[in-house]
C-alpha positions in Angstrom: 201.9 85.3 59.5 202.2 87.0 62.8 200.0 85.8 65.7 198.3 89.3 65.8 197.4 89.2 62.1 196.2 85.6 62.5 193.9 86.6 65.4 192.6 89.7 63.6 191.9 87.8 60.5 190.1 85.1 62.4 188.0 87.7 64.3 187.2 89.5 61.0 185.9 86.3 59.5 184.1 85.3 62.7 182.3 88.7 62.6 180.9 87.9 59.1 180.0 84.4 60.3 178.0 85.8 63.3 176.4 88.5 61.2 175.2 86.0 58.6 174.0 83.6 61.3 171.9 86.3 62.9 170.6 87.3 59.5 169.6 83.7 58.7 167.7 83.5 62.0 166.1 86.9 61.3 165.0 85.9 57.8 164.0 82.4 58.9 162.1 83.2 62.0 161.2 86.8 62.6 160.6 88.5 59.3 158.0 86.3 57.5 155.4 86.4 60.3 155.9 90.1 61.2 155.9 91.3 57.6 153.2 89.0 56.3 150.8 90.9 58.6 151.7 94.1 56.8 151.3 92.5 53.4 155.0 92.4 52.6 156.3 89.2 51.0 159.7 88.1 50.0 161.9 85.2 49.2 162.5 84.4 52.9 163.7 80.9 52.3 166.3 82.0 49.9 167.5 84.9 52.1 167.7 82.6 55.2 169.4 79.8 53.3 172.0 82.1 51.6 172.8 83.8 55.0 173.1 80.4 56.6 175.4 79.2 53.9 177.7 82.3 54.2 177.7 81.9 58.0 179.0 78.3 57.7 181.5 79.3 55.0 182.9 82.3 57.1 182.8 80.3 60.3 184.9 77.5 58.7 187.3 80.0 57.2 187.7 81.7 60.6 188.8 78.4 62.1 191.0 77.6 59.1 192.6 81.0 59.3 193.3 80.6 63.0 194.8 77.1 62.5 196.6 77.5 59.1 197.3 81.2 58.8 198.6 82.1 55.4 197.3 79.1 53.6 193.7 80.1 54.5 194.2 83.7 53.5 193.8 82.9 49.8 190.6 81.1 50.4 189.3 83.9 52.6 190.0 86.5 50.0 188.3 84.5 47.4 185.3 83.8 49.6 185.0 87.5 50.5 185.1 88.4 46.8 182.3 85.9 46.1 180.4 87.2 49.1 180.5 90.7 47.8 179.5 89.6 44.3 176.5 87.8 45.9 175.6 90.9 47.8 175.6 93.0 44.7 173.6 90.4 42.7 171.1 90.4 45.5 171.1 94.2 45.8 170.6 94.8 42.0 168.0 92.0 41.4 165.9 91.9 44.6 166.1 95.3 46.3 163.8 97.8 44.7 163.3 100.6 47.1 164.3 104.2 46.2 166.7 104.2 49.2 168.6 101.2 47.7 168.9 102.9 44.4 170.2 106.1 46.0 172.8 104.3 48.1 174.7 102.3 45.5 177.7 104.6 45.7 178.0 104.2 49.5 177.5 100.4 49.2 180.2 100.2 46.6 182.6 102.1 48.8 181.8 99.7 51.7 182.3 96.6 49.5 185.7 97.9 48.2 186.8 98.7 51.8 185.8 95.3 53.0 187.8 93.6 50.2 190.8 95.9 50.9 190.7 95.2 54.6 190.5 91.4 53.9 193.4 91.6 51.5 195.4 93.7 54.0 194.8 91.1 56.8 195.7 88.3 54.4 199.0 90.1 53.6 198.1 90.1 49.9 198.4 93.9 49.3 202.1 93.8 49.7 202.4 90.8 47.4 200.4 92.6 44.8 202.7 95.6 45.0 205.8 93.5 44.8 204.6 91.8 41.6 203.8 95.2 40.0 207.3 96.5 40.8 209.1 93.6 39.1 
């Protein structure tokens, strides 16, 4: 794995770690108080815990990708697939707004592009094509 691909992959995973860490803080600290005043309630503990768990997973994978390169790429691709499955389970089971129902197509496109970009950074798209040719 080239140093450039190693750095890009580590940054890609670090982005997801930071995003989920901020989401965990938001759900854990800011949302419950502000939205409780409006009468909006949700599973804030679950949302904060899940985002915190994904932050730790992606942070660990970013470090592993940076240090180990290709060995970590399989783990990263598997984790990204599980993350996308978790997002879709959350989206279909917990999100009930009309906007959410109307944006499933766009969200599916983003999920597929995220998986494709992760696979491209891991160098797995070329391996898949080589296996299909043989």
